[in-house]
C-alpha positions in Angstrom: 124.6 121.1 138.7 127.9 119.2 139.2 131.4 120.2 138.3 131.5 117.5 135.6 128.9 119.6 133.7 131.2 122.6 133.7 134.6 121.0 133.2 134.7 117.9 131.0 136.7 115.1 132.6 136.9 116.7 136.1 135.0 114.4 138.4 137.3 113.2 141.3 140.0 114.7 143.5 143.4 113.5 142.3 147.0 114.5 142.6 146.2 117.4 140.3 142.6 118.3 141.3 141.0 119.5 144.6 137.5 120.8 145.3 136.7 123.4 148.0 133.2 124.5 149.0 134.4 127.9 150.2 137.6 129.5 151.5 137.5 131.3 154.8 140.0 133.0 157.1 140.1 132.7 160.9 140.2 130.0 163.4 138.2 126.8 163.2 136.6 126.5 166.6 136.4 122.7 166.5 140.1 122.1 165.7 141.8 125.4 166.6 143.6 125.5 163.2 143.5 128.4 161.0 141.3 127.9 157.9 144.0 129.5 155.7 146.6 127.0 156.7 144.7 124.0 155.2 144.2 125.9 152.0 147.8 127.1 151.7 149.2 123.6 152.4 147.4 122.3 149.3 148.6 125.2 147.2 152.2 124.6 148.4 151.9 120.9 147.7 150.7 121.4 144.2 153.6 123.8 143.6 156.1 121.3 145.0 154.7 118.5 142.8 153.5 118.8 139.2 151.0 121.6 139.7 147.2 121.3 140.0 143.9 123.0 140.1 141.6 123.9 143.1 138.0 124.5 142.1 136.4 126.8 144.7 132.7 126.7 144.9 132.4 122.9 144.5 131.4 120.6 147.3 134.2 118.1 147.8 131.9 115.2 148.6 129.0 115.6 146.2 130.8 117.6 143.5 127.8 119.9 143.4 128.6 123.5 142.5 127.9 126.2 145.0 128.7 129.4 143.1 129.5 132.8 144.6 128.1 136.2 143.7 130.4 138.8 142.2 131.2 140.5 145.6 132.1 137.2 147.4 134.2 136.0 144.4 136.2 139.2 144.5 136.8 138.9 148.3 138.0 135.3 147.9 140.3 136.2 145.1 141.9 139.0 147.1 142.2 136.7 150.1 144.0 134.1 148.0 146.5 136.6 146.6 147.2 138.0 150.1 147.7 134.6 151.7 150.0 133.3 149.0 152.1 136.4 149.1 152.3 136.4 152.9 152.9 132.7 153.6 154.6 130.9 150.7 158.3 131.1 149.9 159.8 131.4 147.4 157.0 133.0 145.3 154.9 130.7 143.1 153.2 131.0 139.8 149.4 130.7 139.8 146.3 132.0 138.0 142.8 132.5 139.2 140.0 132.5 136.7 136.2 132.4 137.0 133.7 129.9 135.5 130.5 131.9 135.0 127.3 130.1 136.0 124.2 131.2 134.0 121.3 132.1 136.2 118.1 133.5 134.6 119.6 134.5 131.3 122.6 136.3 132.8 126.0 135.3 134.3 125.6 136.4 137.9 127.6 133.8 139.9 130.9 132.1 139.6 133.0 129.0 140.5 136.6 130.0 140.9 139.5 128.0 139.3 142.8 128.4 141.0 145.6 126.9 138.8 148.9 126.4 140.6 151.9 125.7 138.4 154.8 123.5 139.3 157.5 125.6 141.0 160.9 126.0 139.3 162.7 126.6 142.6 161.8 124.0 145.2 160.9 123.3 147.9 158.0 125.7 148.4 157.7 126.4 152.1 154.5 127.3 154.0 155.4 129.8 156.7 153.0 130.2 159.6 153.8 131.7 163.0 157.5 131.6 162.2 157.5 127.9 161.4 158.1 126.5 157.9 156.4 123.4 156.5 156.9 121.6 153.3 154.0 119.7 151.8 153.6 117.3 148.8 150.6 116.0 147.0 149.7 112.3 146.7 146.6 110.9 144.9 143.7 113.0 146.3 145.5 114.1 149.5 148.2 116.5 150.8 150.8 115.4 153.4 153.9 116.8 155.0 157.0 115.9 153.0 159.3 113.3 154.4 163.1 113.9 154.5 163.5 111.8 151.3 160.8 113.8 149.5 162.4 117.1 150.5 165.8 115.8 149.1 164.0 114.9 145.9 162.4 118.3 145.7 165.8 120.0 146.0 167.4 117.7 143.5 164.6 118.2 141.0 164.6 122.0 141.4 165.8 124.1 138.5 168.3 126.0 140.6 171.4 126.6 138.6 174.6 127.2 140.5 176.7 130.3 139.6 179.4 128.2 138.0 177.1 126.2 135.7 175.7 129.1 133.7 176.5 129.0 130.0 178.0 132.0 128.4 178.7 133.2 124.8 182.1 134.6 125.9 185.2 132.8 124.9 187.6 131.9 127.6 190.8 133.9 127.6 193.4 132.6 130.0 195.2 136.0 130.2 192.2 137.6 131.7 192.4 135.2 134.7 196.1 135.6 135.4 195.5 137.1 138.9 193.2 134.2 139.8 195.7 131.7 138.6 198.5 133.4 140.5 196.5 133.5 143.7 195.6 129.8 143.3 199.3 128.9 142.9 200.1 131.0 146.0 197.5 129.3 148.3 197.8 125.7 147.0 
């Protein structure tokens, strides 16, 4: 069974969709990189851009589903929560849901759907070993953000400076007499 049979319209990796066979922790003996780093950079990139979905339990080349039993699905969910909490700043909004796979008249295995929402406060930084990285998502791939992309992320963030907040209070000049007096004194 392929992912297209479970989720209509999902058939390729794009700027909003990624497939992962399984998520692991630890060091990749071939590359020396930590497995979690690669997963977290994609999560951070989705949060820095327009959000996205990672389907876990789907082969990224064949799109064939490779579902998990209940115990392994629980372990993967806990690992995702722990890694996001420990390595991404500021906190992001995300949801994990399961897609049940019917086996022998009962739902016993799952594909996981990790939906990452676009962050309000950008950029989202991936912190690993005391070093921060900022990633962005381009069609079907994740890359480290350029200086210009980082500036765009900051400018497009929903940060509101303290003096731009709207209030329902009416301005009364008399209440600010000390401030105006001080301003006159120093200017």
